[in-house]
C-alpha positions as CSV (number, residue, x, y, z in Angstrom):
1,M,0.0,0.0,0.0
2,D,1.1,3.6,-0.5
3,S,1.4,6.3,2.1
4,T,-2.3,7.0,2.1
5,G,-3.3,3.4,2.7
6,R,-4.2,2.6,-0.9
7,A,-3.5,-1.0,-1.9
8,T,-0.8,-1.4,-4.5
9,S,-1.3,-5.1,-5.2
10,T,-4.1,-7.5,-5.7
11,D,-3.9,-8.6,-2.0
12,P,-6.4,-7.1,0.4
13,P,-4.9,-4.0,2.1
14,E,-3.7,-4.4,5.7
15,A,-5.7,-2.5,8.3
16,L,-3.7,0.6,9.4
17,S,-2.9,0.6,13.1
18,L,-4.1,3.9,14.6
19,A,-2.2,5.1,17.7
20,T,-2.3,9.0,17.9
21,L,-5.7,10.5,18.5
22,I,-6.0,14.1,17.3
23,G,-9.5,15.0,18.2
24,T,-12.9,13.7,19.1
25,G,-16.4,14.8,17.9
26,N,-19.9,13.7,18.9
27,Q,-19.7,10.7,16.6
28,R,-16.3,10.5,15.0
29,E,-12.7,10.5,16.0
30,C,-9.8,11.9,14.0
31,W,-6.5,10.0,14.1
32,Q,-3.0,10.7,12.8
33,H,-2.3,8.7,9.7
34,P,0.4,6.2,10.8
35,L,2.4,6.4,7.5
36,D,1.9,10.0,6.4
37,P,2.1,13.0,8.9
38,S,0.3,15.2,6.3
39,L,-2.9,13.1,6.6
40,C,-5.4,12.1,9.2
41,I,-8.1,9.4,9.3
42,K,-11.7,9.9,10.4
43,V,-13.4,6.9,12.0
44,S,-16.6,6.3,13.9
45,R,-16.5,6.3,17.7
46,A,-17.2,3.0,19.4
47,G,-20.9,2.3,19.2
48,Q,-21.6,4.9,16.6
49,S,-22.1,2.7,13.6
50,A,-24.6,5.2,12.1
51,D,-21.7,7.6,11.6
52,L,-20.4,5.3,8.8
53,L,-23.0,7.2,6.8
54,E,-21.4,10.5,7.8
55,N,-18.0,9.3,6.5
56,A,-19.7,8.2,3.3
57,L,-21.5,11.5,2.9
58,E,-18.4,13.5,3.5
59,L,-16.4,11.4,1.0
60,H,-19.2,11.7,-1.6
61,Y,-19.6,15.5,-1.3
62,L,-16.0,16.4,-1.4
63,Q,-15.5,14.1,-4.4
64,H,-18.5,15.8,-5.9
65,L,-16.8,19.2,-5.4
66,N,-13.7,17.7,-7.1
67,T,-15.8,16.8,-10.2
68,R,-17.0,20.5,-10.2
69,K,-13.2,21.3,-10.2
70,L,-13.7,23.4,-7.0
71,T,-10.5,23.8,-5.0
72,S,-10.1,26.2,-2.2
73,Q,-8.1,26.9,1.0
74,H,-11.4,26.6,2.8
75,L,-11.8,22.9,1.8
76,P,-9.6,20.0,3.0
77,K,-8.2,17.6,0.4
78,I,-9.9,14.1,0.6
79,H,-8.4,10.8,-0.4
80,Q,-10.2,7.5,0.0
81,P,-11.7,5.0,2.4
82,V,-9.3,2.8,4.3
83,A,-9.4,-0.1,6.7
84,T,-8.0,0.7,10.2
85,S,-7.6,-0.9,13.6
86,K,-10.5,1.2,14.7
87,G,-12.8,0.3,11.8
88,H,-13.4,1.8,8.4
89,G,-12.3,5.4,8.0
90,I,-11.6,8.1,5.4
91,V,-8.3,9.6,4.7
92,V,-8.3,13.5,4.7
93,E,-5.6,16.2,4.6
94,L,-4.5,17.1,8.1
95,I,-4.7,20.9,8.5
96,R,-1.9,22.2,10.7
97,G,-1.4,25.5,12.6
98,R,1.7,27.7,12.6
99,D,3.2,25.6,15.4
100,G,3.1,22.5,13.2
101,Q,0.5,20.9,15.4
102,A,-3.0,20.0,14.3
103,A,-4.9,23.3,13.7
104,Q,-7.2,24.4,16.5
105,T,-10.9,24.9,16.0
106,L,-12.3,28.4,15.8
107,E,-14.3,27.8,19.0
108,R,-11.2,26.8,21.0
109,M,-9.2,29.8,19.7
110,L,-12.0,32.1,20.7
111,H,-12.2,30.6,24.2
112,S,-8.5,30.8,24.7
113,G,-8.4,34.5,23.6
114,A,-6.1,33.7,20.7
115,I,-8.5,35.4,18.3
116,S,-11.1,38.1,19.0
117,Q,-14.8,37.9,18.2
118,L,-14.5,40.6,15.5
119,E,-11.5,38.8,13.9
120,A,-13.5,35.6,13.9
121,L,-16.4,37.3,12.3
122,G,-14.1,38.6,9.5
123,L,-12.7,35.1,8.8
124,I,-16.2,33.6,8.8
125,T,-17.5,36.3,6.5
126,E,-14.7,35.6,4.1
127,M,-15.4,31.9,4.1
128,L,-19.1,32.4,3.7
129,H,-18.5,34.7,0.7
130,W,-16.6,31.8,-1.0
131,L,-19.3,29.3,-0.1
132,H,-22.0,31.7,-1.4
133,K,-20.1,32.5,-4.6
134,N,-19.4,28.9,-5.5
135,G,-22.6,27.3,-4.2
136,V,-21.0,25.0,-1.7
137,I,-23.3,23.7,1.1
138,W,-22.2,24.0,4.7
139,N,-24.9,22.1,6.4
140,D,-23.8,21.7,10.0
141,V,-22.8,25.2,11.0
142,N,-20.7,25.0,14.2
143,L,-17.5,26.7,15.3
144,C,-16.1,23.3,16.2
145,N,-16.4,22.4,12.5
146,V,-13.9,24.9,11.3
147,V,-10.2,25.2,12.1
148,V,-7.8,28.2,11.8
149,A,-5.0,27.8,9.3
150,H,-2.4,30.3,8.0
151,T,-0.9,31.2,4.7
152,C,2.8,31.2,4.2
153,A,2.7,34.9,4.9
154,G,1.0,34.3,8.2
155,R,-2.5,35.4,7.2
156,P,-5.2,33.4,9.0
157,Y,-8.1,31.7,7.2
158,L,-10.7,29.0,8.0
159,V,-10.9,25.4,6.8
160,I,-14.2,23.5,7.1
161,V,-13.4,20.1,8.5
162,D,-16.9,18.8,9.1
163,G,-20.5,19.5,8.2
164,L,-20.3,19.9,4.4
165,G,-23.0,18.6,2.0
166,G,-25.9,17.1,3.9
167,R,-27.1,14.9,6.8
168,R,-28.7,12.1,4.7
169,Y,-28.0,10.5,1.3
170,D,-31.6,11.0,0.3
171,F,-33.5,12.1,-2.8
172,R,-33.1,15.8,-2.0
173,Y,-29.3,15.5,-1.4
174,R,-28.9,13.6,-4.7
175,L,-31.0,16.3,-6.6
176,R,-28.7,19.0,-5.2
177,C,-25.6,17.2,-6.4
178,K,-27.2,16.6,-9.8
179,F,-28.5,20.1,-10.5
180,K,-26.0,22.9,-9.9
181,F,-28.7,25.7,-9.6
182,L,-30.4,23.7,-6.8
183,E,-27.1,23.2,-5.0
184,R,-26.3,26.9,-5.2
185,W,-29.8,27.8,-4.0
186,T,-29.5,25.5,-1.0
187,A,-26.0,26.8,-0.2
188,R,-27.3,30.4,-0.1
189,R,-30.4,29.5,1.9
190,K,-28.2,27.8,4.5
191,I,-26.0,30.9,4.8
192,N,-29.1,33.1,5.3
193,Q,-30.6,30.7,7.9
194,H,-27.4,30.2,9.9
195,F,-25.8,33.7,9.9
196,P,-27.8,34.7,13.0
197,K,-26.7,31.5,14.7
198,I,-23.1,32.4,13.9
199,L,-23.5,35.8,15.5
200,A,-24.9,34.1,18.6
201,Y,-21.9,31.7,18.7
202,L,-19.6,34.7,18.6
203,G,-21.6,36.5,21.3
204,L,-22.6,39.1,18.8
205,S,-26.3,38.6,18.9
206,D,-26.7,42.3,19.6
207,A,-25.3,43.0,16.1
208,P,-27.2,45.2,13.7
209,P,-30.6,43.9,12.9
210,A,-31.3,42.0,9.7
211,G,-32.0,44.3,6.8
212,S,-29.9,47.1,8.1
213,K,-27.0,48.4,6.0
214,A,-24.5,47.3,8.7
215,A,-25.9,43.7,8.8
216,S,-26.0,43.5,5.0
217,A,-22.4,44.6,4.8
218,A,-21.2,41.6,6.9
219,L,-22.9,39.1,4.6
220,P,-21.6,37.8,1.2
221,R,-22.9,39.8,-1.7
222,G,-26.5,38.7,-2.6
223,A,-27.2,37.1,0.8
224,T,-29.7,38.2,3.3
225,V,-30.4,37.4,6.9
226,H,-33.7,35.7,7.9
227,H,-34.7,35.3,11.6
């Protein structure tokens, strides 16, 4: 097998042995890839078999975006499914911070004081603008689902590490992937629905009311806020 766990012969690939836990979510765990430090592997937590669907959905949607030839600093690079000592997983680019360690979530950086509320709002607005412009669906809006990375020049930006696409591989999800106009409409609707929630996450719920010039200026062009 190669460094990402892909079999290179006709023999079944060996299960990769996972030893270094990077982070834990409600349903999935993120582990360091044992053969490639630039990658990580997402697997279901013990007893969370339903989360196999979440892995499959994430893999499908990021591959779908690849077919649309969409690449961005806001999206992690995805590889393929792999067998591990913790069960089936998917191999994903590991986003690192300036210290070389796994990048921290925006929520953690806010709580630690490493980034201010207004700085966070600026980073989120930049990311939402890209999602809005390109019609990419961020379904599970949560500050735990984005991490803070930096350019070579030290400029911070956000990477969405969870919550893209949808919650179910159902008829509506497949329609969105098939028809670009519907995917774009859904992406913009999600932004409109979730922007007030983002403000609340940031403790900025006393921000200018929807419809005001100040509120509109914070949104991607063409988006509006609905309470």
